[in-house]
C-alpha positions in Angstrom: 27.0 -175.4 -52.3 29.1 -175.1 -55.5 32.3 -175.1 -53.4 31.2 -178.2 -51.6 30.4 -180.2 -54.7 33.7 -179.1 -56.5 35.7 -180.1 -53.4 34.0 -183.5 -53.4 34.7 -183.9 -57.1 38.4 -183.4 -56.4 38.2 -186.0 -53.7 36.8 -188.4 -56.3 39.8 -187.7 -58.5 42.1 -188.5 -55.7 40.2 -191.6 -54.9 40.5 -192.8 -58.5 44.3 -192.4 -58.2 44.3 -194.9 -55.3 41.9 -197.5 -56.8 41.1 -198.4 -60.4 37.4 -198.6 -59.9 36.1 -197.7 -56.5 32.8 -199.2 -55.5 30.0 -197.6 -53.6 27.4 -200.0 -52.2 24.0 -198.4 -51.8 21.1 -200.3 -50.0 17.7 -199.5 -51.6 14.2 -200.7 -51.5 13.1 -203.5 -54.0 11.3 -201.0 -56.2 14.3 -198.8 -56.6 16.1 -200.7 -59.3 13.1 -201.9 -61.3 12.7 -200.7 -64.8 10.2 -198.0 -63.7 12.2 -197.1 -60.6 14.8 -194.3 -60.2 17.8 -196.6 -59.6 19.1 -197.0 -63.2 19.1 -193.3 -63.9 20.7 -192.5 -60.5 23.4 -195.2 -61.1 24.2 -193.9 -64.6 24.3 -190.3 -63.4 26.5 -190.8 -60.4 28.9 -193.1 -62.2 29.4 -190.3 -64.9 29.8 -187.7 -62.1 32.4 -189.7 -60.1 33.8 -192.2 -62.6 33.2 -195.1 -60.1 31.0 -198.2 -59.7 27.7 -197.6 -57.9 26.2 -201.0 -56.9 22.6 -201.2 -55.6 21.7 -203.9 -53.2 17.9 -204.1 -52.7 15.6 -205.5 -50.0 13.6 -204.4 -46.9 15.8 -201.7 -45.5 15.2 -201.5 -41.8 14.9 -205.3 -41.2 18.1 -205.8 -43.2 20.0 -203.2 -41.3 18.9 -204.5 -38.0 19.8 -208.1 -39.0 23.2 -207.2 -40.3 24.2 -204.7 -37.6 27.9 -203.7 -37.6 28.4 -206.3 -40.4 26.5 -204.3 -43.0 28.1 -203.9 -46.3 26.3 -200.7 -47.1 28.1 -197.4 -47.6 24.9 -195.4 -48.1 21.2 -196.2 -47.6 18.6 -194.6 -49.8 14.8 -194.7 -49.5 14.2 -194.5 -45.7 11.0 -192.5 -45.2 10.2 -189.9 -42.6 8.1 -192.5 -40.8 11.0 -194.8 -40.0 13.7 -192.3 -39.3 13.4 -192.6 -35.5 14.1 -196.3 -35.6 16.9 -195.8 -38.2 18.6 -193.1 -36.0 18.3 -195.3 -32.9 20.5 -197.9 -34.6 23.5 -195.6 -34.4 24.7 -196.8 -37.8 24.4 -193.4 -39.6 26.8 -190.5 -39.6 26.3 -186.8 -40.4 25.5 -186.1 -44.1 27.7 -182.9 -44.1 25.5 -181.0 -46.6 24.3 -177.4 -46.7 20.5 -177.7 -46.4 19.8 -174.2 -47.7 19.1 -175.7 -51.2 16.1 -177.6 -49.9 12.7 -176.6 -51.2 10.4 -178.8 -49.1 7.1 -177.4 -47.8 8.3 -178.2 -44.2 11.3 -177.3 -42.2 14.2 -179.8 -42.3 17.0 -179.2 -39.8 18.2 -182.9 -39.8 22.0 -183.3 -40.1 21.9 -187.1 -40.6 19.2 -187.9 -43.1 19.1 -186.0 -46.3 15.7 -185.8 -48.2 15.9 -186.4 -51.9 12.2 -186.3 -52.8 8.8 -185.7 -51.2 5.1 -186.0 -51.8 1.7 -186.4 -50.2 -0.3 -189.6 -49.7 -3.6 -189.6 -51.6 -6.4 -191.8 -53.0 -6.1 -192.0 -56.8 -9.2 -192.7 -58.8 -10.2 -193.4 -62.4 -12.6 -190.9 -63.9 -14.0 -193.6 -66.2 -15.2 -195.5 -63.2 -16.0 -192.6 -60.8 -17.8 -189.6 -62.0 -18.2 -188.1 -58.6 -15.2 -188.9 -56.4 -15.3 -188.1 -52.7 -14.5 -184.5 -52.0 -13.3 -185.0 -48.4 -11.6 -187.7 -46.4 -14.7 -187.8 -44.3 -16.7 -188.8 -47.4 -14.6 -191.9 -47.7 -16.6 -193.2 -44.8 -19.9 -193.2 -46.8 -18.8 -194.2 -50.3 -21.5 -195.8 -52.6 -21.8 -199.5 -51.9 -20.2 -200.6 -55.2 -17.0 -198.5 -54.8 -14.0 -200.6 -54.1 -10.6 -199.4 -52.8 -7.2 -201.1 -52.7 -4.7 -200.1 -49.9 -1.4 -201.4 -48.6 -0.5 -203.1 -45.4 1.1 -200.7 -42.9 3.2 -203.5 -41.5 5.0 -204.1 -44.8 4.5 -201.0 -46.9 5.8 -197.4 -46.4 2.7 -196.1 -48.1 0.5 -198.2 -46.0 2.1 -196.9 -42.9 1.7 -193.4 -44.2 -2.0 -194.0 -44.6 -2.7 -195.1 -41.1 -0.6 -192.2 -39.7 -2.6 -189.9 -42.0 -5.9 -191.2 -40.6 -4.6 -191.0 -37.1 -3.4 -187.4 -37.6 -6.9 -186.4 -38.8 -9.1 -188.5 -36.5 -7.1 -189.1 -33.4 -9.0 -191.4 -31.0 -11.7 -191.8 -33.7 -9.4 -193.4 -36.2 -10.7 -196.9 -35.5 -14.2 -195.7 -36.4 -13.0 -194.4 -39.7 -11.5 -197.8 -40.5 -14.7 -199.6 -39.5 -16.7 -197.4 -41.9 -14.2 -197.8 -44.8 -13.6 -201.6 -44.3 -16.6 -202.8 -46.4 -15.1 -200.9 -49.4 -11.6 -202.3 -49.1 -11.3 -204.9 -51.9 -7.9 -206.1 -50.6 -4.9 -205.1 -48.7 -1.6 -205.8 -50.5 1.9 -206.2 -49.2 3.3 -203.3 -51.3 2.3 -200.4 -53.4 3.2 -202.0 -56.8 0.6 -204.8 -56.3 -2.1 -202.4 -55.3 -1.5 -200.0 -58.2 -1.4 -202.9 -60.6 -4.9 -204.0 -59.4 -6.1 -200.5 -59.9 -4.7 -200.0 -63.4 -6.1 -203.4 -64.3 -9.6 -202.1 -63.5 -10.1 -204.3 -60.4 -10.7 -201.3 -58.1 -12.1 -197.8 -58.3 -9.6 -196.1 -56.0 -6.1 -196.9 -54.8 -3.9 -195.6 -52.0 -1.0 -193.8 -53.7 0.3 -190.2 -54.0 -0.8 -186.9 -55.3 1.9 -187.1 -58.0 0.9 -190.6 -59.3 -1.3 -189.1 -62.1 1.8 -187.5 -63.5 3.0 -190.8 -64.8 -0.2 -191.4 -66.7 -0.3 -187.8 -68.0 3.3 -187.5 -69.1 4.3 -191.1 -69.9 1.0 -192.4 -71.3 -1.0 -189.2 -72.3 -3.8 -190.6 -70.1 -5.8 -187.9 -68.3 -8.2 -190.3 -66.6 -6.3 -190.9 -63.4 -6.6 -188.2 -60.7 -5.8 -187.7 -57.1 -8.7 -186.8 -54.8 -7.6 -183.7 -52.9 -9.2 -183.3 -49.4 -9.6 -180.2 -47.3 -8.6 -182.1 -44.1 -5.1 -182.1 -45.5 -2.7 -184.7 -46.9 0.1 -186.6 -45.2 3.6 -185.4 -46.1 6.3 -188.0 -46.6 9.9 -187.6 -47.8 12.4 -190.3 -48.8 15.9 -189.8 -47.5 19.5 -190.9 -48.0 21.9 -191.6 -45.2 25.6 -192.3 -44.9 26.8 -195.3 -42.9 29.2 -193.9 -40.3 31.5 -197.0 -40.6 31.7 -197.0 -44.4 35.1 -197.9 -45.8 34.4 -195.5 -48.7 33.8 -192.3 -46.8 35.0 -189.9 -49.6 32.8 -191.7 -52.2 29.8 -191.7 -49.8 30.3 -188.0 -49.2 30.4 -187.5 -53.0 27.1 -189.3 -53.4 25.5 -187.2 -50.6 26.7 -184.0 -52.3 25.5 -185.2 -55.7 21.9 -185.8 -54.3 21.4 -182.0 -54.1 22.7 -181.2 -57.6 20.3 -180.4 -60.4 21.5 -183.5 -62.3 20.2 -185.8 -59.6 17.1 -183.7 -58.7 15.9 -183.6 -62.3 15.8 -187.4 -62.5 13.3 -187.6 -59.6 10.1 -186.5 -61.3 10.4 -188.8 -64.3 12.2 -191.7 -62.6 10.5 -191.7 -59.2 7.3 -189.8 -60.1 7.6 -187.6 -57.0 8.7 -184.1 -56.3 12.4 -183.1 -56.1 13.7 -181.9 -52.7 16.1 -179.3 -53.9 14.6 -177.6 -57.0 12.4 -174.5 -57.0 9.0 -174.9 -58.6 10.2 -172.7 -61.4 12.7 -175.4 -62.3 10.3 -178.3 -62.3 9.6 -180.1 -65.6 6.9 -178.6 -67.7 3.5 -179.4 -66.5 4.4 -180.5 -63.0 3.4 -177.3 -61.3 -0.1 -177.7 -62.7 -0.7 -180.9 -60.7 -3.3 -180.4 -58.0 -1.7 -180.0 -54.6 -3.3 -179.9 -51.2 -3.7 -176.6 -49.4 -3.1 -178.2 -46.1 0.0 -180.4 -45.4 0.0 -182.8 -42.5 3.6 -183.4 -41.3 4.6 -185.6 -38.3 8.1 -185.4 -37.0 9.9 -188.7 -36.7 9.3 -188.6 -33.0 5.5 -188.0 -33.4 5.2 -190.7 -36.1 7.0 -193.3 -34.0 4.8 -192.4 -31.0 1.7 -192.9 -33.1 2.8 -195.9 -35.1 1.9 -198.9 -32.9 -1.6 -197.6 -32.0 -2.4 -196.5 -35.5 -1.5 -199.9 -37.0 -3.4 -201.7 -34.3 -6.6 -199.6 -34.8 -6.4 -200.4 -38.5 -5.8 -204.1 -37.9 -8.6 -204.4 -35.4 -11.2 -202.7 -37.6 -10.4 -204.7 -40.7 -10.3 -208.1 -38.8 -13.9 -207.8 -37.7 
């Protein structure tokens, strides 16, 4: 790994000799470059590493890539989740990442030579202890919440976390997923387009629970010294999701794109993930996590769908959700 990174660094030096300030265009989701997103730290870190200009271009990743096709201006795409990789791979836009995967510390096997994971986490319902003294202890208990309890979730047609939720429910309940949604529906305060809107309603006190991640309480603990937000951990298991980075095969900055892919696995990049993305780093051992992170509650059971399994379930899982909530 060290040899690969050093070699890439020399490539950057050679690249600098040919162009005053080479530019790497990275497509990312809208949240990525916000003040609370990881984009600013990643941009500063890579520009210091490679003495170049990293320019983020944000938007809905898959729709944009499909619309642009071969005309895309992206060199690298960051933020594609495990649930959309089958569709991303089918475009033919992405080339091999070329990285040694032995550094990965994911709880699942990752043999992919195209999409490189840079973080991971589990979908969870987060609750406020000042509003819920007795949160549900199981996913099944979400079907019989007290009448007054209200939950905010995201739309699986527009949100990666919303899609993860319906796949989570489908993975646990199979053909009975529709019945789960019918039981939960009376408690759903609203369905938002994205995670940010949902979480904002939750932190504003509009809802008792919100669909988020097992690591979400870390922000409140470490950034706000607030211990009142917790993730409900269920014995049925929690849905695993990773975010990935991919190199556009037709990039006109191949050396710079390779340098970025190599940098993703370095400690400098990986250590930005917990405090910039509030998720778990893909290539750091737990012993190297920031202080306090290893104490966060984690599920004993991890539910992981391969990209093929997720794509096979997606349409039916979304339709069961839509049908139940439209009644």
